C-alpha positions in Angstrom: 31.6 17.9 -8.7 28.7 15.6 -9.6 27.1 14.0 -6.6 23.8 12.0 -6.7 21.9 13.7 -9.5 23.3 17.1 -8.5 26.4 19.3 -8.1 28.5 19.9 -5.0 30.4 23.2 -4.8 32.9 24.5 -2.3 32.3 28.2 -1.7 33.8 31.0 0.3 32.0 33.8 2.1 33.2 37.1 0.8 32.8 38.9 4.2 34.3 36.4 6.7 36.3 34.2 4.3 34.9 31.0 5.8 34.5 28.1 3.4 31.3 26.0 3.1 29.7 23.4 0.7 26.5 23.8 -1.3 24.6 21.1 -3.0 22.6 22.0 -6.1 20.0 19.8 -7.6 17.8 20.3 -10.6 14.2 20.4 -9.6 12.0 18.9 -12.3 8.8 20.6 -13.5 5.6 19.4 -11.9 4.0 16.3 -13.4 0.3 15.7 -13.1 -1.5 12.4 -13.4 -4.9 12.3 -15.2 -7.0 9.8 -13.2 -9.7 7.6 -14.7 -12.4 10.0 -13.6 -10.5 12.8 -15.4 -9.3 14.4 -12.1 -5.8 15.8 -12.1 -3.4 15.0 -9.2 0.2 15.9 -8.7 2.5 12.9 -9.3 3.8 11.5 -6.1 6.7 9.0 -6.2 5.8 7.8 -2.7 2.4 6.7 -3.9 4.0 4.8 -6.9 6.5 3.1 -4.5 3.7 2.1 -2.1 1.9 0.3 -4.9 5.0 -1.5 -6.1 6.0 -2.4 -2.5 2.5 -4.0 -1.9 2.9 -6.1 -5.0 6.4 -7.2 -4.1 5.6 -7.8 -0.4 7.2 -11.1 0.9 8.9 -11.9 -2.5 12.5 -12.9 -2.7 13.7 -9.8 -4.5 17.1 -8.1 -4.1 17.4 -5.2 -1.8 16.6 -1.9 -3.4 14.8 -3.3 -6.5 11.6 -1.5 -5.6 13.4 1.8 -5.3 15.2 1.2 -8.6 11.9 0.4 -10.3 10.4 3.6 -9.0 13.4 5.6 -10.1 13.3 4.0 -13.6 9.5 4.7 -14.0 9.8 8.3 -12.7 12.7 9.0 -15.1 10.8 7.5 -18.0 7.7 9.7 -17.1 9.7 12.9 -16.9 11.6 12.0 -20.1 8.3 12.0 -22.0 8.4 15.8 -21.6 4.7 16.1 -20.9 3.1 18.0 -18.0 0.2 15.6 -17.8 0.3 11.8 -18.0 -2.7 9.4 -17.9 -2.7 7.0 -14.9 -3.0 4.1 -17.4 0.4 4.9 -18.8 1.9 4.7 -15.3 0.1 1.5 -14.6 1.3 -0.1 -17.9 4.9 1.0 -17.1 4.7 -0.6 -13.7 3.3 -3.8 -15.1 5.9 -4.0 -17.8 8.7 -3.5 -15.2 7.2 -6.0 -12.8 6.7 -8.6 -15.5 10.5 -8.5 -16.1 11.3 -8.6 -12.4 8.9 -11.0 -10.7 5.9 -12.9 -12.0 4.0 -13.1 -8.7 4.4 -9.3 -8.1 3.2 -8.8 -11.6 0.0 -10.8 -11.1 -0.6 -9.1 -7.7 -0.3 -5.7 -9.3 -2.4 -6.7 -12.3 -5.2 -8.0 -10.1 -5.6 -4.6 -8.5 -4.7 -2.4 -11.5 -6.9 -4.3 -14.0 -9.6 -4.8 -11.4 -10.3 -8.4 -12.2 -14.0 -9.0 -11.5 -13.8 -12.8 -11.5 -11.4 -15.7 -11.4 -11.6 -16.4 -15.1 -10.2 -12.9 -16.0 -7.3 -13.6 -13.6 -6.7 -17.1 -15.1 -6.6 -15.5 -18.6 -3.9 -13.1 -17.5 -1.9 -16.0 -15.9 -2.3 -18.1 -19.1 -1.1 -15.1 -21.2 1.9 -14.8 -18.9 2.7 -18.6 -19.3 2.1 -18.5 -23.1 4.5 -15.6 -23.5 7.3 -17.6 -21.9 6.7 -21.0 -23.6 9.3 -20.5 -26.4 12.0 -20.0 -23.8 13.2 -22.6 -21.4 11.7 -22.5 -17.9 13.4 -19.5 -16.3 12.7 -16.8 -13.8 13.4 -13.2 -14.4 17.1 -12.4 -13.9 16.5 -10.0 -11.1 14.5 -12.5 -9.0 16.4 -14.4 -6.4 16.0 -18.2 -6.5 13.8 -19.9 -3.9 16.1 -23.0 -3.9 19.8 -23.5 -4.4 20.6 -24.3 -8.1 21.6 -27.9 -7.4 18.3 -28.6 -5.6 16.4 -27.0 -8.5 18.2 -29.2 -11.1 17.4 -32.3 -9.0 13.8 -31.3 -8.7 13.5 -30.6 -12.5 15.1 -34.0 -13.3 12.6 -35.8 -11.0 9.7 -33.9 -12.6 10.8 -35.0 -16.1 11.0 -38.6 -15.0 7.5 -38.5 -13.5 6.1 -37.1 -16.7 7.3 -40.1 -18.7 
């Protein structure tokens, strides 16, 4: 029987005839990360999750979204079928997923990952984020929980439109 990325089997001991359960799980091949200084380090999902958690800290995100992002990124890395992956590929994947999830977490992660040296570089990134979304109506990513109830949000938007006129 399939259970959580593995197989559960009921077995019987041949000598004493007692029954027991075993869980079998496929252990993926080791994956190494090539750092910016060309060092190689074994991929650690905990380290990936730590970075994503810091970016998403105190954000109104659904429970389990960080773990799901980590799982998705890890699956994508292993599916590439390579033994070594540059850290830039991982960083870009995280940024892509965070951009779809929560804009503030995206900017937080980008500020560390892209190592912004001054406020103008950060402003440029925020402007790019805003310009990417202009064709669409003002919306938040679908996985982000609203900060205000929908009715209050509509009232605030109507008031903002009146004040612009």
